[in-house]
C-alpha positions in Angstrom: -7.8 7.9 22.3 -5.6 6.9 19.3 -2.0 6.2 20.1 1.1 6.8 18.0 2.8 3.4 17.4 6.2 3.0 15.7 7.1 -0.6 14.5 10.5 -1.6 13.0 10.4 -4.5 10.6 6.8 -3.6 10.1 6.5 -4.9 6.6 6.6 -8.6 7.3 5.9 -11.3 9.8 5.6 -10.4 13.4 6.0 -6.7 12.8 3.2 -6.6 10.2 0.9 -8.7 12.4 1.5 -6.2 15.3 0.8 -3.3 13.0 -2.5 -4.7 12.0 -3.4 -5.3 15.7 -2.8 -1.7 16.6 -4.3 -0.3 13.5 -7.5 -2.2 14.3 -7.8 -0.2 17.5 -7.6 3.0 15.5 -4.0 3.8 16.5 -1.7 5.7 14.2 1.0 3.3 13.0 4.4 4.1 11.4 6.1 1.1 9.7 9.9 1.2 9.4 12.0 -1.1 7.3 14.8 -1.2 4.7 12.6 -2.0 1.7 10.0 0.7 0.8 8.1 -1.7 -1.5 7.6 -4.2 1.3 6.3 -1.6 3.7 3.9 -0.3 1.1 2.5 -3.8 0.5 2.0 -4.6 4.1 -1.7 -3.6 3.8 -2.0 -1.9 7.2 -4.9 0.5 7.0 -3.9 4.1 7.3 -0.3 3.3 8.2 2.6 5.7 7.5 5.8 4.1 6.1 9.4 5.2 6.1 12.2 3.2 4.6 15.5 3.4 6.5 18.6 1.3 7.4 18.4 1.6 11.2 22.0 0.4 11.6 23.1 3.8 10.1 23.1 6.9 12.3 22.1 9.2 9.4 19.1 7.0 8.6 18.0 6.9 12.3 18.2 10.7 12.5 16.0 10.8 9.4 13.4 8.6 11.2 13.7 10.9 14.3 12.9 14.0 12.2 10.0 12.2 10.5 8.6 11.1 13.8 8.9 14.6 15.2 7.0 16.1 12.3 4.3 13.4 12.0 3.8 12.2 15.6 5.6 14.4 18.1 5.1 11.9 20.9 5.5 8.1 20.6 3.2 6.0 22.7 4.5 2.6 21.7 7.8 1.7 20.1 8.2 -1.9 19.0 11.5 -3.3 17.7 10.7 -6.2 15.4 13.5 -5.7 12.9 16.3 -8.2 12.9 17.5 -11.4 11.3 20.3 -14.0 11.2 22.3 -12.3 8.5 21.9 -15.0 5.9 20.5 -12.5 3.4 23.5 -10.1 3.9 26.5 -10.1 1.6 29.1 -12.7 2.5 32.7 -11.7 3.4 35.3 -12.5 0.8 38.2 -14.0 2.7 40.1 -17.3 3.2 40.7 -16.5 6.8 38.1 -18.4 9.0 38.3 -15.7 11.7 37.3 -13.1 9.1 34.1 -15.1 8.5 33.5 -15.3 12.2 34.0 -11.6 12.7 31.7 -10.8 9.8 28.9 -13.1 11.0 29.0 -11.7 14.6 29.2 -8.1 13.5 26.3 -8.5 11.1 24.1 -10.2 13.7 24.8 -7.6 16.3 24.2 -4.8 13.7 20.8 -6.3 12.6 19.5 -7.3 16.0 21.1 -5.0 18.6 22.4 -1.8 17.1 19.2 -1.2 15.1 17.2 -1.3 18.3 19.7 0.6 20.4 20.2 3.5 17.9 16.4 4.1 17.4 15.6 3.7 21.0 18.3 6.3 22.0 17.0 8.6 19.3 13.3 8.4 20.3 13.3 7.6 24.0 12.8 11.3 25.0 9.7 11.3 22.8 8.1 8.4 24.6 4.8 9.3 26.2 5.3 10.0 29.9 3.5 8.5 31.7 2.1 5.6 29.7 4.8 5.0 27.1 5.6 1.4 26.1 9.0 0.2 24.7 9.0 -3.4 23.4 11.8 -5.6 22.0 11.5 -8.8 20.0 14.1 -11.3 21.2 14.0 -15.0 20.5 14.1 -18.4 22.3 17.6 -18.5 20.8 18.6 -15.7 23.2 17.6 -18.0 26.1 18.8 -21.4 25.1 21.1 -20.8 22.2 20.6 -21.1 18.4 23.3 -23.5 17.3 25.1 -20.7 15.5 26.3 -18.6 18.4 26.0 -15.2 16.8 22.2 -14.9 16.4 21.3 -16.1 19.9 24.0 -14.0 21.5 22.8 -10.9 19.7 19.2 -11.5 20.8 20.3 -12.1 24.4 22.1 -8.8 24.3 18.8 -7.0 24.2 17.8 -8.4 27.6 20.1 -6.4 29.9 19.6 -3.3 27.7 15.9 -3.6 28.3 16.4 -4.1 32.0 18.6 -1.0 32.2 16.0 1.0 30.3 13.3 -0.2 32.6 15.2 1.3 35.5 15.9 4.5 33.6 12.4 5.1 32.2 10.3 3.6 35.0 10.2 6.9 37.0 8.6 8.5 33.9 5.8 5.9 33.9 7.3 4.1 30.9 7.5 0.3 30.8 10.1 -1.8 28.9 9.7 -5.4 28.1 11.0 -8.2 25.9 9.0 -10.8 24.0 10.9 -13.9 23.0 9.1 -16.1 20.4 9.9 -19.7 19.6 9.3 -21.2 16.2 6.9 -18.8 14.4 5.5 -19.9 11.0 4.5 -17.6 8.1 7.5 -15.4 8.4 10.6 -14.9 6.2 13.0 -16.0 9.0 13.3 -19.7 8.2 12.4 -19.7 4.5 13.9 -22.7 2.8 15.7 -23.9 5.9 12.5 -25.3 7.5 11.6 -28.6 5.9 8.7 -30.8 7.0 11.0 -33.1 9.1 12.5 -30.3 11.1 9.1 -28.7 11.5 7.6 -31.9 12.8 10.5 -32.3 15.3 10.0 -28.8 16.7 6.2 -29.2 17.0 6.7 -32.6 18.8 8.9 -30.8 21.4 6.3 -28.1 21.9 3.8 -28.8 24.8 1.0 -27.0 22.9 1.5 -29.3 19.9 1.7 -26.6 17.3 3.9 -23.9 15.8 3.5 -20.3 16.7 2.0 -17.7 14.5 2.8 -14.0 14.1 -0.6 -13.3 15.6 0.4 -15.1 18.8 3.3 -12.6 19.2 1.3 -9.6 18.1 -1.4 -10.3 20.7 1.3 -10.4 23.4 2.8 -7.2 22.2 -0.7 -5.6 22.1 -1.4 -6.6 25.7 2.0 -5.4 27.0 1.2 -2.0 25.3 -2.1 -1.8 27.1 -3.0 0.1 30.2 -3.7 -3.2 31.9 0.0 -4.1 31.7 1.1 -0.9 33.2 2.8 -2.6 36.2 4.7 -5.1 34.0 8.2 -4.1 33.2 11.7 -5.5 32.9 10.3 -8.9 31.9 11.1 -11.4 29.2 7.8 -12.9 28.0 8.2 -16.2 26.2 5.8 -17.0 23.4 6.8 -20.4 22.3 4.1 -22.9 23.4 6.4 -24.1 26.2 9.1 -25.1 23.7 11.8 -23.7 26.0 10.8 -26.3 28.6 9.7 -28.9 26.1 10.9 -32.4 25.6 
């Protein structure tokens, strides 16, 4: 039976790869993101799209109404939206602490509040039993990112997911986190990833290669399956062993 799958950040990278994986099963997919043109170009067969800034309550309520009218019940909710904030407007201030405050606020808004607001809006619509709630974290949330704000924001998803697993478990709903390492073919690194840095990361990875969006999408697809019905409150690392690498 076709499932209703909602994916934030569904127009690019990991979110888009996950959308293709579920659509290939015949599931009904809704792609969410801030840029309508990006969602429309994602190329996911039969997917619905809805452009919204999920850090704003009014936008989340709009998504909630759209989901109610188009889906009713949500079988799988995947939070793939996020980022380091480097594409956001910079703060205009000579006070260093203003810059720190802005950076941390932006990172928590992009990576935590977007996921929290949408989850709280839709969690009563999750299929019970059988619903799946999945968060995309990062290796940075486990071992740091070098910048503080991004890794801390991703790490904040972990206890939230654990609490939700306790809350939703009696309804037969599982909640898990997937924490990727370095994933190529996404917009996250952009010009910041030169060949020297890439080679250094791959050399530290036991599998000897970078990850792909498909690697993460396959993990999400399995966690959403019936076979993973007894897996909940877990952080699944998809990094080729980089977290324990040299």
